[in-house]
C-alpha positions, 0 to 999 in steps of 0.5 A, a space after each residue: 753961470 754968466 752970460 759973457 763968459 764961454 762955459 765948458 762942462 762934461 756929460 756925466 754917465 749915470 749909468 756908471 755909478 761907480 765912476 760917476 761921483 770921482 768923475 764929477 769931483 774931479 771935474 770940480 777940482 779941475 775948474 770946469 763949470 758944469 756937469 750934466 747927467 741925462 733924464 730917462 726915467 723908463 730906463 733902469 740902467 740910468 740913476 734917477 736924473 734929480 736924485 744923482 744931481 742932488 748927490 753930486 751937488 752935495 759932494 762938490 764945492 764949485 762946479 754947477 750941474 744941470 739935468 740934460 735935458 728933463 723929461 718934463 712929461 714925467 715932472 710936474 713943473 710946480 714940484 720941479 720948480 720946488 726941487 729946483 729952488 731947493 737945490 739952487 738955495 742949497 748950493 749957492 746957485 751951482 744949478 741951471 734947468 735943462 728942459 725938454 718936451 718929451 722925446 720917446 713918448 712911447 716910453 713915456 706913456 709906459 710910465 703911465 704918461 698921458 701921451 701928447 701931441 707934438 703941438 701940445 707937448 710944446 704948449 706944456 713945455 712953454 707953460 712949464 718955463 713960465 710957472 717955473 720962473 714964476 715960482 723961482 722969482 720974487 713976488 706975491 703968490 702965483 696963480 697960473 691957469 694954463 691950458 696944461 698946468 694950473 697952480 692956486 696961490 702958490 708961494 714962490 721961492 726967490 732964487 738967483 737967476 736961473 739959467 733955462 736951457 732947452 733941448 729944442 728940436 722942432 719949429 715949435 719948441 725952437 720958437 718957444 726957446 726964443 721966446 722964454 729960455 736963456 740958451 739952446 742945446 741943439 739936439 741929436 749932438 749938432 754942432 755949429 757946422 751942421 745943417 740942423 744949426 743953420 736951420 734951427 738957429 734962425 727960428 730962435 732968433 726970429 722968435 726972440 725978436 718977436 718977443 721983444 728979446 735979443 737973440 743974443 740973450 739965448 745962448 747956444 750950448 753944444 753937447 759935443 761928442 768926440 775923442 781927445 788924441 794925443 796927436 794930430 788927426 788927419 781929419 777931425 770931421 767924419 764923411 757927413 762932416 761930424 765932429 770926432 775930435 782930435 789933439 788938444 791943438 785941433 780942439 782948440 782951433 776948432 772951438 775958438 772958431 765956433 766961438 769967434 765965427 758963429 757965436 757959441 756960448 758953451 761946450 758940454 763934452 761927452 765922449 765919442 760913444 757917449 759913455 764915461 769920459 776917461 780921467 785923461 781927456 777930462 784932465 786935458 779938457 779942463 786943464 789945456 783945451 778950456 783955458 786955451 780957448 778962453 785965452 784966444 777968444 780973449 785975445 780977439 775981443 
């Protein structure tokens, strides 16, 4: 996934196995950049994220996929690195790594995972990203001795540069994103006009600069929920300021502004209720909205 190109994808509903594969194959044919699946291993209604990701990548040709976002405490990073390098090798690099520090700890501990404090969870999160990068890059055997993770003389599997996008929310994880990640997915489907974005993105940028990185190296990829309607809506945002959708023309205007005025790097479309996306909306998103936004952005350069 290019760091210059605005990427467009959609959130595939892994709680709907009947429609999951057809929707991803349709997105592949339509030319979308990526799809994502969620990772809730404590909820039986969802398919396992990485099993589903591998299956879907194996039944498509061009589209990339990622887990939005990986429930790190349930997936040891050295083994996760093997999963990711295998998927990248088998698909020609059609995979990104979405990373999260934990989230719903009451349910995570129900799986037998030891609870970490918020600070410790972020330490583990940053360590895991560093370790996965080492295990997926050229170099000698990796020996890593962190506070939370340790490996001894493990040979890396070099792959094409792996985009790592984080679902960071708190100040510590946002700073970690600035130091070691390539992209940030704002939590709670917050967008570029939200207070969450205004307060959070500067923390990412500050940490990036302190680490000797350019803030431009960390893209913002939005989980964006909304409905694509046939006609213009009187209001495209609700009383709280959250985007609700509109006609294709309204989407194009809003997303073009997000890129040109707020530096958006990409969008992952979800329905308003985060369920399965219907075929019409997927087609309009891929065939009308995405190309029109790209054209408008190119014309403004």
